[in-house]
C-alpha positions in Angstrom: 91.4 131.3 104.1 89.6 130.0 101.2 91.5 128.0 98.6 91.2 127.8 95.0 91.2 124.0 94.1 91.5 122.3 90.7 90.5 118.9 90.2 92.8 116.6 87.8 90.6 113.8 86.7 87.4 112.3 88.2 88.0 108.4 88.8 87.0 106.6 91.7 89.9 108.3 93.8 89.2 111.7 92.2 85.7 111.7 92.7 86.3 111.0 96.2 88.7 114.4 96.0 86.0 116.4 94.2 83.0 115.6 96.5 85.4 116.8 99.5 86.3 120.0 97.9 83.0 120.7 96.9 81.7 119.9 100.9 84.5 121.4 102.4 84.1 125.1 103.8 87.4 126.1 103.3 88.0 125.1 99.4 86.5 126.5 96.0 86.2 124.5 93.4 87.6 126.7 90.4 87.9 124.1 87.6 87.8 120.4 86.7 90.0 118.2 84.1 88.5 115.1 82.8 89.6 112.6 80.6 86.6 111.1 79.3 84.6 112.8 76.4 81.2 111.6 78.3 81.6 113.8 81.3 83.5 117.0 79.1 80.8 119.7 79.6 79.2 118.3 82.8 79.0 120.3 86.0 81.3 119.3 88.5 78.4 118.9 90.9 76.5 116.0 88.1 79.8 114.1 88.4 80.4 114.1 92.2 76.5 113.4 92.9 76.1 116.8 94.5 74.5 120.0 93.7 75.1 121.9 90.9 78.3 123.9 91.3 78.5 126.1 88.1 82.0 124.8 87.3 82.1 122.8 84.2 84.3 119.9 83.1 87.2 120.4 80.4 89.0 118.2 78.5 91.2 121.3 77.5 94.3 121.5 79.4 95.3 124.9 78.0 91.5 126.1 79.8 93.1 124.5 83.6 96.3 126.4 82.7 94.7 129.9 82.1 92.9 129.2 85.5 93.4 131.2 88.8 94.2 128.7 91.2 96.2 128.1 94.4 95.8 124.1 93.8 95.4 121.4 91.8 94.6 117.8 92.8 96.4 115.5 90.4 94.6 111.9 90.8 95.3 110.2 87.6 94.9 106.5 86.8 98.0 104.4 88.6 100.5 104.3 85.2 103.9 103.8 85.1 106.0 105.4 87.9 106.8 109.1 86.0 104.4 109.0 83.5 102.1 111.6 85.3 105.4 114.2 85.2 103.9 115.3 81.3 100.9 116.4 83.2 102.4 117.7 86.2 105.4 119.9 84.8 103.1 122.3 83.2 100.8 122.7 85.8 103.8 124.0 87.8 105.4 126.0 85.3 102.1 128.0 85.3 102.4 128.8 88.9 100.0 126.3 90.1 100.9 123.8 93.7 100.1 120.5 92.8 99.0 117.4 95.0 99.6 114.0 93.7 98.0 110.6 95.1 100.1 108.5 92.8 103.7 109.1 94.8 106.1 111.7 94.4 107.0 110.8 98.0 111.1 111.8 97.6 111.5 112.2 93.8 115.5 113.5 94.5 116.0 109.9 95.7 116.5 109.3 92.3 118.5 112.3 91.7 118.1 112.2 87.8 116.9 114.1 84.9 113.3 113.6 86.2 113.5 115.0 89.5 115.8 117.8 88.0 112.7 118.5 85.6 110.2 118.9 88.4 112.3 121.1 90.5 112.8 123.1 87.4 108.9 123.5 87.2 108.8 124.4 90.3 111.1 127.0 90.0 109.7 128.6 86.8 106.2 128.9 88.8 107.1 129.7 92.0 104.8 126.7 93.0 105.3 123.3 94.9 104.6 119.7 94.7 103.7 117.3 97.5 102.3 113.8 97.7 99.0 113.0 99.9 96.8 110.1 99.8 96.4 107.0 101.8 99.5 104.6 100.7 101.5 106.3 99.5 101.2 109.4 101.9 99.6 108.5 105.4 100.2 105.2 106.6 104.3 105.0 105.3 105.3 108.3 105.1 103.3 109.8 108.4 101.9 106.8 110.7 104.7 104.8 110.6 107.3 107.6 111.1 105.2 108.8 113.8 105.1 105.4 115.6 108.6 104.7 115.2 109.0 107.2 118.3 108.0 104.3 120.5 111.0 102.5 120.2 114.7 103.0 121.5 115.8 100.6 119.0 114.3 99.7 115.9 115.4 96.5 113.8 112.2 96.7 111.3 109.0 98.5 110.4 106.8 97.0 108.4 103.8 98.5 107.0 101.0 96.2 105.8 97.8 97.3 103.6 95.0 94.9 102.8 93.0 96.3 100.1 89.8 94.6 98.9 89.3 94.6 95.3 85.8 92.9 95.1 83.7 96.0 94.4 86.3 97.4 91.5 84.2 97.8 88.2 86.7 98.6 85.8 87.8 95.7 84.2 91.2 97.4 82.8 92.0 98.5 86.3 91.3 94.9 88.2 92.7 93.0 85.3 95.3 95.0 83.8 96.8 97.4 86.3 96.2 95.0 89.3 97.3 92.3 87.3 94.1 89.5 88.8 93.0 86.8 86.6 96.9 86.4 85.2 98.3 83.1 84.3 100.9 82.8 87.3 102.5 80.3 84.6 103.3 83.1 82.3 104.3 86.2 84.2 107.0 87.0 86.8 105.6 88.8 90.0 109.2 90.4 90.1 109.5 91.4 86.6 109.1 95.4 86.0 107.8 94.8 82.1 104.9 93.3 83.7 102.5 95.9 83.8 101.1 96.2 87.6 105.1 95.7 88.6 105.8 98.4 86.1 103.2 100.8 87.9 104.0 100.0 91.5 107.7 99.4 91.8 108.9 103.0 91.5 106.2 104.6 93.6 106.8 102.4 96.3 110.3 102.1 96.0 110.0 105.5 96.7 107.9 105.4 99.7 110.4 102.8 101.6 113.4 105.2 100.7 111.3 108.2 102.2 110.3 106.3 105.3 114.1 105.2 105.8 115.4 108.7 105.3 112.8 110.1 107.9 114.2 107.6 110.1 117.9 108.5 109.6 118.9 105.0 108.2 121.4 104.8 105.2 119.5 103.0 102.6 121.9 100.8 100.3 118.8 99.3 98.1 115.0 98.3 97.8 114.6 94.6 96.7 111.2 93.4 95.7 109.8 90.0 97.0 106.2 90.2 95.1 104.3 87.0 95.9 101.1 85.8 93.7 98.0 83.3 94.9 95.5 81.9 92.7 91.5 81.3 92.7 90.5 77.4 94.4 87.3 78.3 92.2 86.0 80.8 89.6 85.3 84.3 90.8 82.3 86.3 89.5 83.2 90.0 90.5 81.8 93.4 89.3 84.3 93.9 86.9 84.3 90.1 85.4 85.3 86.5 86.0 88.4 85.5 88.1 89.2 82.0 86.9 90.3 79.2 88.6 94.0 78.7 88.8 94.5 82.6 87.9 95.9 85.3 90.2 93.1 86.4 92.7 95.6 87.5 95.2 98.9 89.8 94.9 101.4 90.5 97.7 103.3 93.3 96.7 106.5 93.4 98.8 109.5 96.1 99.0 112.2 95.7 101.6 114.8 98.5 102.4 118.1 97.0 102.9 120.2 98.9 105.9 123.5 97.3 107.1 122.7 94.1 105.0 119.3 93.5 106.3 115.8 94.7 106.0 114.9 97.5 107.8 111.6 99.1 105.8 109.2 96.8 104.6 106.0 97.9 102.3 103.6 95.2 102.2 100.4 95.4 100.3 97.8 92.6 99.8 95.5 93.3 96.9 92.9 90.2 97.1 89.6 89.3 95.3 89.7 86.1 97.5 90.3 85.6 101.1 91.6 82.4 101.1 95.2 83.2 101.3 94.6 85.8 104.0 96.0 85.7 107.5 92.9 86.3 108.5 89.5 86.8 106.9 88.8 90.5 107.7 92.1 92.1 108.1 92.7 95.4 109.1 92.9 98.3 105.9 96.6 98.9 107.7 99.1 97.5 110.0 102.2 98.9 111.3 104.6 96.4 113.1 108.0 97.9 114.6 110.3 95.1 115.9 112.7 96.4 118.1 112.9 97.5 121.9 110.2 98.1 122.8 108.1 96.6 119.5 105.1 98.6 118.5 101.8 97.4 116.6 99.3 99.6 115.4 96.3 98.4 113.5 93.9 101.1 111.4 90.5 100.4 110.3 87.9 103.4 109.2 83.9 103.4 109.2 81.7 106.2 107.8 80.0 108.9 109.8 76.2 107.7 111.2 74.6 110.8 108.9 76.2 109.6 105.8 74.3 107.3 103.7 76.2 107.5 100.3 77.7 104.7 98.5 81.4 106.2 99.1 83.3 104.4 101.3 85.4 105.6 104.2 88.6 105.1 102.9 87.4 107.4 100.0 86.6 110.0 102.4 89.8 109.4 104.2 91.8 110.1 100.8 90.3 113.2 100.3 90.9 114.5 104.2 94.4 113.6 103.7 94.7 115.9 100.3 92.5 118.6 102.0 94.5 118.5 105.1 97.8 119.0 102.9 96.4 122.3 101.1 97.7 124.6 103.6 101.0 123.0 103.5 101.7 122.7 99.6 100.4 126.2 99.4 102.3 127.9 102.1 105.4 126.3 101.3 108.4 127.7 99.0 108.5 126.6 95.7 110.4 123.3 94.9 109.2 119.3 95.5 108.3 118.8 99.1 108.8 115.6 101.6 105.8 115.1 103.2 105.7 116.1 106.9 105.1 113.7 109.4 101.6 115.4 110.7 99.4 117.0 108.6 96.3 117.3 111.2 93.0 118.1 110.8 92.3 122.0 111.0 89.5 123.4 112.8 89.9 126.7 111.6 87.3 127.6 109.1 84.3 129.4 109.7 81.6 127.3 108.5 80.8 124.0 109.8 81.1 120.5 107.4 77.3 120.2 105.9 77.4 116.7 107.0 77.9 117.4 110.3 74.9 119.9 110.3 72.5 117.2 108.9 69.9 116.4 111.7 
């Protein structure tokens, strides 16, 4: 089966998904929504650095809503959690399934008007909403849950991600959304009014709650334990300068409390300076299960030997989690879906991937 796909947004992660849709033999790109006037009117292939597709980028929401599509891949820039509902609800109401890379692990966790509105939109359009992506998405809701099956008594599961931000080129994203370059004396890393905290807290609290639920735990609350580290010298980066004494490494930490103790911990290291890392070249992800027996799994990635593009292995992996989720969200009954523990690669398409035929 070939799935008709709309790509919503074309930033770094959006372009990764767009390339994946164009390249994949089981997907047919039928539309692309962009925020930038500079991209509007361009062919999707030009935006993705691929051959021309005949699909033109638009800034018209009405044009997107009018398309006949099976699924919309929603990759808007990270904002305060829930801010994307205003875009996603009309898509669901128009009958399009939606895959988001910015949360929606388990919106019913909040049991509020927001979750009710999402469910109502799904019912109205006969559509489904599901999370995909790397984190949230793969490492917590899938990898950690599966790894837990190797222990008979679990004390704590800690999910750690180490993300290198040195190549980020967008100043607003690096210094605004992620908080680099901030004066540590003027911000509280656990205050939700600070932009990075406001953008991350809701999404990852929901992620921790989703993992706890999959493990059969009764979650009491989620507590933050965010930490900041500062640069020991000026750092000249692609997006600008992080000055000495300002934030060069953030460690975002969420602890899911069960029976009065941390049982599920999400720890994310964003860094542009390796000084404060435990090791200079850490794995992308590590899952540590403390229990009987204990389990430790580290994950790193690399590109295929035939790929000479500037895209990273992580970008390709992000696209993979989305593409491999399409059959699940399209085939599901209407509603907000919990991500299944496994969404494997499926070798059920008649045409091979173009990269694997290149010699």
